[in-house]
N, CA, C and O of each residue as an XYZ file, in Angstrom:
688
protein
N      -8.528      6.805     11.146
C      -8.626      5.487     11.329
C      -9.472      4.716     10.698
O      -9.158      3.531     10.592
N     -10.398      5.049     10.281
C     -11.479      4.449      9.275
C     -10.986      4.018      7.926
O     -11.408      2.932      7.527
N      -9.900      4.903      6.909
C      -9.455      4.125      5.934
C      -8.738      3.323      6.454
O      -9.148      2.377      5.780
N      -7.786      2.748      7.275
C      -7.252      1.848      7.616
C      -7.778      0.658      7.831
O      -7.275     -0.389      7.425
N      -8.875      0.753      8.517
C      -9.905     -0.459      9.068
C     -10.314     -0.883      7.197
O     -10.114     -2.004      6.728
N     -10.842      0.189      6.467
C     -11.384     -0.221      5.186
C     -10.299     -1.334      4.637
O     -10.540     -2.511      4.368
N      -9.411     -0.844      4.572
C      -8.095     -1.191      4.095
C      -7.944     -2.460      4.494
O      -7.704     -3.395      3.729
N      -8.087     -2.549      5.793
C      -7.671     -4.111      6.130
C      -9.017     -5.117      5.783
O      -8.895     -6.321      5.555
N     -10.371     -4.360      5.789
C     -11.357     -5.078      5.598
C     -11.138     -5.679      4.342
O     -11.126     -6.900      4.187
N     -10.940     -4.739      3.311
C     -10.804     -5.200      1.806
C      -9.835     -6.396      1.559
O     -10.068     -7.244      0.698
N      -8.417     -6.422      2.595
C      -7.726     -7.656      2.574
C      -8.080     -8.738      2.789
O      -7.559     -9.772      2.371
N      -9.371     -8.587      3.731
C     -10.383     -9.935      4.445
C     -11.102     -9.422      4.906
O     -10.972     -8.287      5.365
N     -12.255    -10.211      4.935
C     -12.887     -9.729      6.169
C     -12.690     -9.918      7.193
O     -11.901    -10.840      7.398
N     -13.295     -9.150      8.485
C     -12.482     -9.855      9.743
C     -13.489     -9.273     10.867
O     -14.446     -8.623     10.446
N     -13.363     -9.441     12.173
C     -13.798     -9.573     13.429
C     -13.296     -8.120     13.932
O     -12.315     -7.596     13.404
N     -13.947     -7.549     14.884
C     -13.158     -6.746     15.660
C     -12.283     -7.548     16.342
O     -11.215     -7.289     15.787
N     -12.098     -8.213     17.042
C     -10.830     -8.913     17.455
C      -9.520     -9.515     16.281
O      -8.372     -9.924     16.459
N     -10.174     -9.364     15.349
C      -9.274     -9.645     14.082
C      -8.492     -8.433     13.605
O      -7.336     -8.396     13.183
N      -9.364     -7.455     13.763
C      -8.797     -6.103     13.212
C      -7.374     -5.674     14.420
O      -6.267     -5.182     14.201
N      -8.058     -6.139     15.735
C      -7.040     -5.536     17.055
C      -5.644     -5.771     16.533
O      -4.667     -5.036     16.388
N      -6.018     -7.771     16.169
C      -4.750     -8.357     15.828
C      -4.194     -7.903     14.952
O      -2.973     -7.932     15.111
N      -4.768     -7.153     13.381
C      -4.463     -6.767     12.334
C      -3.146     -5.606     12.814
O      -1.961     -5.536     12.487
N      -3.858     -4.927     13.571
C      -3.253     -3.693     14.099
C      -1.808     -3.904     14.681
O      -0.789     -3.322     14.311
N      -1.924     -4.843     15.655
C      -1.037     -5.307     16.831
C       0.092     -6.024     15.423
O       1.267     -6.299     15.666
N      -0.422     -6.197     14.254
C       0.706     -7.385     13.740
C       1.288     -6.467     12.564
O       2.163     -6.966     11.855
N       0.905     -5.287     12.334
C       1.443     -4.550     11.370
C       1.181     -3.101     11.278
O       2.028     -2.229     11.472
N      -0.087     -2.905     10.960
C      -0.127     -1.321     11.025
C      -0.105     -0.557     12.043
O      -0.396      0.630     11.897
N       0.260     -1.091     13.350
C       0.863     -0.216     14.666
C       2.390      0.427     14.296
O       2.855      1.404     14.885
N       3.083     -0.308     13.207
C       4.298      0.604     12.872
C       3.846      2.101     12.510
O       4.673      2.987     12.728
N       2.689      2.426     12.012
C       2.215      3.807     11.430
C       0.908      4.120     11.888
O       0.296      5.057     11.375
N       0.475      3.518     12.688
C      -1.008      3.897     13.520
C      -1.397      3.094     14.807
O      -1.528      1.881     14.647
N      -1.588      3.576     15.992
C      -2.005      2.943     16.898
C      -2.970      2.826     17.151
O      -3.323      3.910     16.685
N      -3.906      2.398     17.552
C      -5.378      2.333     18.226
C      -5.690      1.194     19.124
O      -5.347      0.012     19.073
N      -6.566      1.976     20.112
C      -7.353      0.701     20.959
C      -8.246     -0.052     20.823
O      -9.142      0.558     20.240
N      -8.560     -1.141     21.045
C      -9.642     -1.770     20.830
C     -11.050     -0.564     20.905
O     -11.813     -0.345     19.963
N     -11.093     -0.129     21.806
C     -12.188      1.115     21.597
C     -12.341      2.097     20.704
O     -13.421      2.551     20.325
N     -11.205      2.453     20.341
C     -11.193      3.269     19.049
C     -11.498      2.628     17.800
O     -12.215      3.173     16.960
N     -11.037      1.611     17.658
C     -11.273      0.952     16.649
C     -13.196      0.167     16.370
O     -13.827      0.159     15.313
N     -13.606     -0.343     17.641
C     -15.026     -0.715     17.958
C     -15.939      0.617     17.506
O     -17.060      0.631     16.999
N     -14.893      1.942     17.938
C     -16.006      3.117     17.541
C     -16.122      3.614     16.017
O     -16.881      4.470     15.563
N     -15.288      2.943     15.446
C     -14.975      3.634     14.117
C     -15.634      2.785     13.108
O     -16.301      3.118     12.128
N     -15.198      1.223     13.703
C     -16.084      0.047     12.746
C     -17.721      0.559     13.014
O     -18.495      0.480     12.060
N     -18.140      1.002     14.134
C     -19.668      1.543     14.281
C     -19.808      2.709     13.247
O     -20.596      2.462     12.334
N     -19.377      3.569     13.221
C     -19.248      4.490     12.406
C     -19.494      4.412     10.821
O     -20.300      5.004     10.103
N     -18.421      3.386     10.519
C     -18.734      2.925      9.555
C     -19.661      1.947      8.662
O     -19.712      1.935      7.432
N     -20.249      1.280      9.395
C     -21.264      0.019      9.663
C     -22.815      1.440      8.997
O     -23.460      1.534      7.953
N     -22.783      2.267     10.334
C     -23.613      3.438     10.187
C     -23.792      3.824      8.983
O     -24.861      3.756      8.377
N     -22.494      4.362      8.457
C     -22.344      5.273      7.131
C     -22.724      4.199      5.858
O     -22.913      4.574      4.701
N     -22.785      3.018      6.245
C     -23.006      2.295      4.837
C     -21.694      1.824      4.539
O     -21.795      0.844      3.802
N     -20.587      2.081      4.776
C     -19.004      1.611      4.613
C     -18.658      0.515      4.464
O     -17.897      0.124      3.578
N     -19.330     -0.347      5.579
C     -18.837     -1.608      6.046
C     -20.452     -2.453      6.367
O     -21.511     -1.839      6.495
N     -20.325     -3.761      6.438
C     -21.560     -4.573      6.558
C     -21.286     -5.809      7.339
O     -20.250     -6.441      7.131
N     -22.125     -6.174      8.195
C     -21.696     -7.800      8.845
C     -22.002     -8.839      7.668
O     -23.051     -9.001      7.044
N     -20.890     -9.434      7.561
C     -20.855    -10.526      6.454
C     -21.457    -11.794      7.618
O     -22.563    -12.277      7.379
N     -20.968    -12.098      8.391
C     -21.695    -13.143      8.961
C     -21.309    -12.890     10.637
O     -20.430    -12.266     11.230
N     -22.283    -13.597     10.973
C     -22.175    -13.766     12.721
C     -21.852    -14.976     13.005
O     -22.625    -15.846     12.603
N     -20.590    -15.412     13.798
C     -19.968    -16.655     14.144
C     -20.379    -17.038     15.772
O     -21.037    -16.219     16.414
N     -20.018    -18.128     16.296
C     -20.002    -18.785     17.333
C     -21.225    -18.502     18.018
O     -22.155    -17.958     17.424
N     -21.315    -18.905     19.502
C     -22.412    -18.702     20.546
C     -22.656    -17.534     20.788
O     -23.806    -17.109     20.898
N     -21.011    -16.415     20.982
C     -21.147    -15.240     21.016
C     -21.617    -14.099     19.877
O     -21.623    -12.868     19.884
N     -21.905    -14.852     19.152
C     -22.366    -13.959     17.984
C     -21.182    -13.112     17.430
O     -21.462    -11.962     17.091
N     -19.875    -13.538     17.293
C     -18.900    -12.606     16.970
C     -18.997    -12.259     15.746
O     -18.906    -13.165     14.917
N     -19.270    -10.450     15.125
C     -19.662    -10.380     13.983
C     -18.245    -10.198     13.160
O     -17.253     -9.719     13.710
N     -18.255    -10.596     11.890
C     -17.479    -10.478     10.891
C     -17.726     -9.421      9.819
O     -18.805     -9.581      9.249
N     -16.942     -8.291      9.362
C     -17.417     -7.286      9.071
C     -16.803     -7.185      7.354
O     -15.744     -7.796      7.204
N     -17.211     -6.672      6.415
C     -16.872     -6.710      4.843
C     -17.101     -5.251      4.883
O     -17.725     -4.543      5.673
N     -16.289     -4.948      3.596
C     -16.131     -3.478      2.929
C     -17.676     -3.468      1.732
O     -17.476     -4.261      0.812
N     -18.849     -2.859      1.639
C     -19.421     -2.198      0.580
C     -18.948     -1.782     -0.587
O     -17.726     -1.666     -0.500
N     -19.388     -1.477     -1.744
C     -18.927     -0.768     -2.835
C     -18.844      0.635     -2.432
O     -17.984      1.345     -2.953
N     -19.885      1.247     -1.300
C     -19.379      2.447     -1.275
C     -18.095      2.628     -0.264
O     -17.320      3.576     -0.390
N     -17.974      1.794      0.577
C     -16.595      1.759      1.385
C     -15.526      1.400      0.720
O     -14.423      1.629      1.217
N     -15.637      0.774     -0.518
C     -14.328      0.527     -1.813
C     -14.322      1.925     -1.959
O     -13.506      2.633     -1.369
N     -15.269      2.401     -2.783
C     -15.051      4.053     -3.325
C     -14.278      5.182     -2.526
O     -13.499      6.031     -2.959
N     -14.749      4.931     -1.149
C     -14.000      5.918     -0.175
C     -13.036      5.596      0.285
O     -12.491      6.651      0.610
N     -12.152      4.453      0.663
C     -10.774      3.483      0.533
C     -10.098      4.759     -0.993
O      -9.653      5.906     -0.974
N     -10.259      4.142     -1.670
C     -10.057      4.479     -3.052
C     -10.089      5.945     -3.283
O      -9.324      6.279     -4.188
N     -10.561      6.642     -2.889
C     -10.755      7.973     -3.200
C      -9.885      8.958     -1.924
O      -9.293     10.021     -2.111
N     -10.036      8.255     -0.711
C      -8.648      8.470      0.124
C      -7.363      8.218     -0.239
O      -6.554      9.123     -0.033
N      -6.901      7.002     -0.830
C      -5.785      6.578     -1.353
C      -5.287      7.691     -2.560
O      -4.129      8.103     -2.626
N      -6.255      8.053     -3.396
C      -5.924      8.822     -4.530
C      -5.533     10.403     -4.042
O      -4.576     11.018     -4.513
N      -6.269     10.837     -3.215
C      -6.237     12.080     -2.546
C      -5.123     12.722     -2.384
O      -4.183     11.930     -2.427
N      -4.732     14.005     -2.184
C      -3.768     14.566     -2.067
C      -3.332     14.500     -0.286
O      -4.123     15.152      0.397
N      -2.337     13.892      0.416
C      -2.074     13.314      1.606
C      -2.330     14.509      2.267
O      -2.060     15.525      1.626
N      -3.004     14.713      3.933
C      -3.037     15.420      4.732
C      -2.443     14.823      5.988
O      -2.094     13.650      6.123
N      -2.353     16.097      7.175
C      -1.949     15.664      8.503
C      -0.499     15.132      8.741
O       0.350     15.238      7.856
N      -0.258     14.618      9.824
C       1.254     14.167      9.871
C       1.873     12.758      8.594
O       1.411     11.684      8.209
N       3.182     13.599      8.298
C       3.628     13.212      6.879
C       3.665     11.786      7.210
O       2.988     11.093      6.450
N       4.157     11.293      7.960
C       4.820      9.912      8.279
C       3.458      9.038      8.642
O       3.837      7.868      8.585
N       2.451      9.049      8.889
C       1.306      8.387      8.868
C       0.749      8.550      7.847
O       0.401      7.489      7.328
N       0.446      9.615      7.192
C       0.062      9.919      5.630
C       0.304      9.170      4.855
O      -0.530      8.520      4.224
N       2.173      9.073      4.679
C       2.300      8.640      3.692
C       2.484      6.852      3.923
O       2.222      6.087      2.995
N       2.855      6.461      4.975
C       2.869      5.051      5.474
C       1.578      4.467      5.719
O       1.506      3.275      5.421
N       0.728      4.905      6.102
C      -0.918      4.419      5.508
C      -1.416      3.966      4.499
O      -2.050      2.928      4.310
N      -0.944      5.240      3.453
C      -1.233      4.934      2.081
C      -0.573      3.822      1.254
O      -1.155      3.156      0.398
N       0.966      3.681      1.685
C       1.829      3.044      1.464
C       1.601      1.459      1.438
O       1.809      0.713      0.481
N       1.202      1.170      2.501
C       0.373      0.032      3.225
C      -0.744     -0.844      2.390
O      -1.039     -2.039      2.398
N      -1.235      0.323      1.653
C      -2.791     -0.173      1.004
C      -2.573      0.165     -0.465
O      -3.521      0.230     -1.248
N      -1.329      0.377     -0.820
C      -1.100      0.855     -1.928
C      -0.989     -0.056     -3.111
O      -0.855      0.484     -4.209
N      -1.022     -1.185     -3.052
C      -1.245     -2.926     -3.772
C      -2.720     -2.853     -3.733
O      -3.109     -3.735     -4.498
N      -3.882     -2.149     -3.146
C      -5.141     -2.620     -3.298
C      -5.616     -1.686     -4.699
O      -6.587     -2.051     -5.362
N      -4.892     -0.554     -5.035
C      -5.088      0.085     -6.072
C      -4.502     -0.561     -7.427
O      -3.385     -1.059     -7.567
N      -5.571     -0.428     -8.439
C      -5.049     -1.218    -10.176
C      -3.945     -0.094     -9.897
O      -3.965      0.975     -9.286
N      -2.647     -1.036    -10.850
C      -1.283     -0.899    -11.074
C      -1.160      0.621    -11.612
O      -0.451      1.493    -11.111
N      -2.014      0.754    -12.754
C      -1.750      2.061    -13.204
C      -2.116      3.271    -12.624
O      -1.993      4.327    -13.244
N      -2.605      3.210    -11.359
C      -3.162      4.270    -10.124
C      -1.867      4.350     -9.168
O      -1.858      5.222     -8.299
N      -0.855      3.537     -9.286
C      -0.319      3.812     -7.963
C       1.115      4.897     -8.176
O       1.857      5.296     -7.280
N       1.185      5.142     -9.380
C       2.322      5.796     -9.674
C       1.883      7.414     -9.306
O       2.583      8.110     -8.570
N       0.854      7.808     -9.816
C       0.303      9.137     -8.938
C       0.288      9.212     -7.712
O       0.749     10.225     -7.188
N      -0.252      8.151     -6.905
C      -0.258      8.417     -5.575
C       1.328      8.536     -4.685
O       1.747      9.410     -3.925
N       1.907      7.326     -5.142
C       3.589      7.590     -5.176
C       4.019      9.626     -5.407
O       4.623     10.313     -4.584
N       3.668      9.918     -6.253
C       3.895     11.264     -6.851
C       3.487     12.199     -5.596
O       4.309     12.925     -5.038
N       2.011     12.096     -5.179
C       1.969     12.984     -4.443
C       2.687     13.034     -3.129
O       2.873     14.085     -2.516
N       3.195     11.527     -2.610
C       3.874     11.190     -1.183
C       5.311     11.528     -1.541
O       6.170     11.602     -0.662
N       5.525     11.690     -2.564
C       6.991     12.462     -2.906
C       6.638     14.094     -2.516
O       7.338     14.654     -1.673
N       5.727     14.682     -3.053
C       5.734     16.296     -3.109
C       4.962     16.615     -1.713
O       4.652     17.762     -1.390
N       4.713     15.568     -0.994
C       4.285     15.948      0.498
C       5.520     15.969      1.391
O       5.814     16.907      2.132
N       6.172     14.908      1.256
C       7.621     14.556      2.208
C       8.242     15.821      1.631
O       8.287     16.819      2.351
N       8.719     15.861      0.407
C       9.595     16.893      0.050
C       9.000     18.485      0.366
O       9.799     19.419      0.433
N       7.969     18.635      0.497
C       7.439     20.029      0.783
C       7.488     20.165      2.317
O       7.425     21.342      2.673
N       7.604     19.093      3.512
C       7.771     19.228      4.792
C       9.152     19.418      4.833
O       9.718     20.089      5.696
N       9.867     18.666      3.641
C      11.820     18.846      4.108
C      12.011     20.349      3.681
O      12.557     21.216      4.364
N      11.680     20.440      2.924
C      11.594     22.213      2.404
C      11.335     23.240      3.898
O      12.084     24.021      4.484
N      10.149     22.871      4.107
C       9.601     23.789      5.419
C      11.098     23.380      6.708
O      11.549     24.303      7.387
N      11.434     22.530      6.787
C      12.122     22.104      8.132
C      13.892     22.698      7.581
O      14.751     23.004      8.408
N      14.116     22.749      6.062
C      14.850     23.571      5.773
C      15.352     25.294      5.700
O      16.381     25.969      5.701
N      14.004     25.438      5.644
C      14.073     26.823      5.605
C      13.886     27.378      7.216
O      14.093     28.511      7.651
N      13.470     26.298      7.849
C      13.548     26.733      9.625
C      15.047     26.677     10.058
O      15.479     27.525     10.839
N      15.898     25.619      9.524
C      16.995     25.872      9.919
C      17.800     26.542      9.560
O      18.860     26.696     10.166
N      17.431     27.233      8.247
C      18.264     28.429      8.001
C      18.018     29.716      8.882
O      18.948     30.408      9.297
N      16.620     29.990      9.145
C      16.196     30.982     10.009
C      16.987     30.724     11.519
O      17.415     31.743     12.061
N      17.160     29.664     12.085
C      17.516     29.096     13.579
C      19.330     29.104     13.440
O      19.977     28.785     14.438
N      19.980     29.450     12.280
C      21.517     28.969     11.908
C      21.829     30.322     12.496
O      22.637     30.327     13.424
N      21.261     31.595     12.061
C      21.395     32.799     12.423
C      21.167     33.690     13.420
O      21.415     34.896     13.437
N      20.485     32.733     14.571
C      20.305     33.351     15.719
C      21.217     33.684     16.763
O      22.224     32.977     16.717
N      21.211     34.443     17.605
C      22.171     34.494     18.440
C      21.742     33.828     19.840
O      20.865     34.492     20.394
N      22.086     32.838     20.455
C      21.507     32.077     21.481
C      22.161     32.443     22.559
O      23.273     31.921     22.633
N      21.833     33.277     23.579
C      22.444     33.503     25.003
C      22.841     32.314     25.686
O      22.369     31.179     25.625
N      23.888     32.824     26.415
C      25.021     31.875     26.536
C      24.523     30.490     27.609
O      24.990     29.351     27.651
N      23.505     31.057     28.340
C      22.624     30.065     29.502
C      21.644     29.500     28.665
O      20.995     28.597     29.194
N      21.319     29.825     27.335
C      20.631     28.567     26.462
C      20.630     27.631     25.610
O      19.779     26.878     25.138
N      22.524     27.916     25.396
C      22.993     27.287     24.689
C      22.662     25.789     24.771
O      22.301     25.205     23.749
N      22.767     25.158     25.911
C      22.671     23.620     25.975
C      21.106     23.146     25.619
O      20.767     22.067     25.132
N      20.390     24.088     25.941
C      19.169     23.644     25.139
C      19.007     23.877     23.827
O      18.571     23.103     22.975
N      19.483     25.294     23.674
C      19.788     25.151     21.754
C      20.251     24.150     21.235
O      19.848     23.765     20.137
N      21.125     23.569     21.869
C      22.080     22.202     21.274
C      21.019     21.024     20.606
O      21.013     20.544     19.472
N      20.191     20.780     21.696
C      19.323     19.506     21.590
C      18.546     20.294     20.723
O      18.591     19.802     19.595
N      17.791     21.396     20.771
C      17.158     21.903     20.047
C      17.252     21.440     18.816
O      16.328     20.785     18.334
N      18.309     21.695     18.170
C      19.002     21.920     17.115
C      19.058     20.593     16.910
O      18.575     20.300     15.816
N      19.489     19.592     17.577
C      19.523     18.265     17.316
C      18.521     17.191     16.895
O      18.689     16.085     16.384
N      17.058     18.082     17.392
C      15.722     17.235     17.350
C      15.806     17.888     15.714
O      15.624     16.984     14.898
N      15.999     19.011     15.179
C      15.930     19.974     13.628
C      16.513     18.894     12.969
O      15.852     18.225     12.175
N      17.846     18.619     13.248
C      18.722     17.627     12.720
C      17.870     16.390     12.389
O      17.753     15.960     11.242
N      17.287     15.851     13.464
C      16.884     14.506     13.155
C      16.033     14.716     12.417
O      16.151     14.053     11.386
N      14.956     15.526     12.456
C      14.002     15.822     11.587
C      14.331     15.688     10.167
O      14.017     14.707      9.492
N      14.983     16.723      9.729
C      15.630     16.744      8.427
C      16.150     15.286      8.249
O      15.259     14.660      7.674
N      17.094     14.581      8.474
C      17.710     13.412      8.353
C      16.271     12.545      7.951
O      16.204     11.878      6.918
N      15.092     12.667      8.968
C      14.035     11.843      8.769
C      13.404     12.297      7.153
O      13.241     11.359      6.372
N      13.200     13.126      6.866
C      12.640     13.657      5.391
C      13.103     13.693      4.220
O      12.599     13.813      3.103
N      14.732     13.504      4.849
C      15.608     13.427      3.877
C      15.712     11.674      3.157
O      15.757     11.283      1.990
N      15.720     10.965      4.444
C      15.060      9.489      3.843
C      14.166      9.146      3.353
O      14.227      8.315      2.448
N      12.923      9.712      3.818
C      11.476      9.471      3.306
C      11.450      9.520      1.698
O      10.978      8.736      0.875
N      12.395     11.202      1.512
C      12.107     11.377      0.340
C      12.310     10.488     -0.392
O      11.441      9.965     -1.090
N      14.189      9.975     -0.338
C      15.208      9.021     -1.023
C      13.848      7.642     -1.031
O      13.032      7.623     -1.952
N      13.821      7.036     -0.377
C      13.253      6.216      0.389
C      11.398      6.433     -0.953
O      11.244      5.464     -1.697
N      10.575      7.300     -1.053
C       9.599      7.410     -1.739
C       9.856      7.195     -3.401
O       9.391      6.397     -4.215
N      11.174      8.703     -3.527
C      11.635      8.373     -4.746
C      12.019      7.008     -5.423
O      11.763      6.769     -6.603
N      12.778      5.964     -4.412
C      13.148      4.809     -5.090
C      11.895      4.027     -5.334
O      11.978      3.131     -6.174
N      10.904      4.195     -4.818
C       9.545      3.179     -5.252
C       8.832      4.226     -6.472
O       8.181      3.656     -7.349
N       8.946      5.665     -6.526
C       8.758      6.059     -7.810
C       9.367      5.430     -8.950
O       8.768      4.638     -9.678
N      10.099      5.650     -9.042
C      11.248      4.904     -9.949
C      11.206      3.741    -10.723
O      11.498      3.596    -11.910
N      10.658      2.625     -9.593
C      10.349      1.601     -9.822
C       8.643      1.630    -10.794
O       8.262      0.704    -11.509
N       8.076      2.584    -10.613
C       6.753      2.413    -11.720
C       7.202      3.165    -12.605
O       6.560      3.355    -13.638
């Protein structure tokens, strides 16, 4: 979440309230967060010197945060690093902020995303080959049918993601 917040703050300085609205307006497509979790992440970024208070507004002292040079460097390192964790979240969160990188560095990120998606697809294809040969007892066939449908959904999702990210890569 910290990287998503850094990306949002690089787009423009924002308050906690603004960040919550930014999550609701677009980031929630790939990353959900509560106000409390955003606040905790902000506090951590502030403690580590990745962000700073740009201004305090209004009678209630609403803090507006901005990214420091250290925060910018950390975000750039994350964007260009090997994506880990959940494939969809790792890919979409990087894609969402890809325009913050200089144009000449974007292709390498897209290549890493394609590699990550295609590795996940290969894993699911191997799993599909393994389960295709299983002898399912009669009393488990209904259950197995829907479990296989889940696998088919995953395969379709990964195939689409591979095609989608390869299309973006072809543009670069």
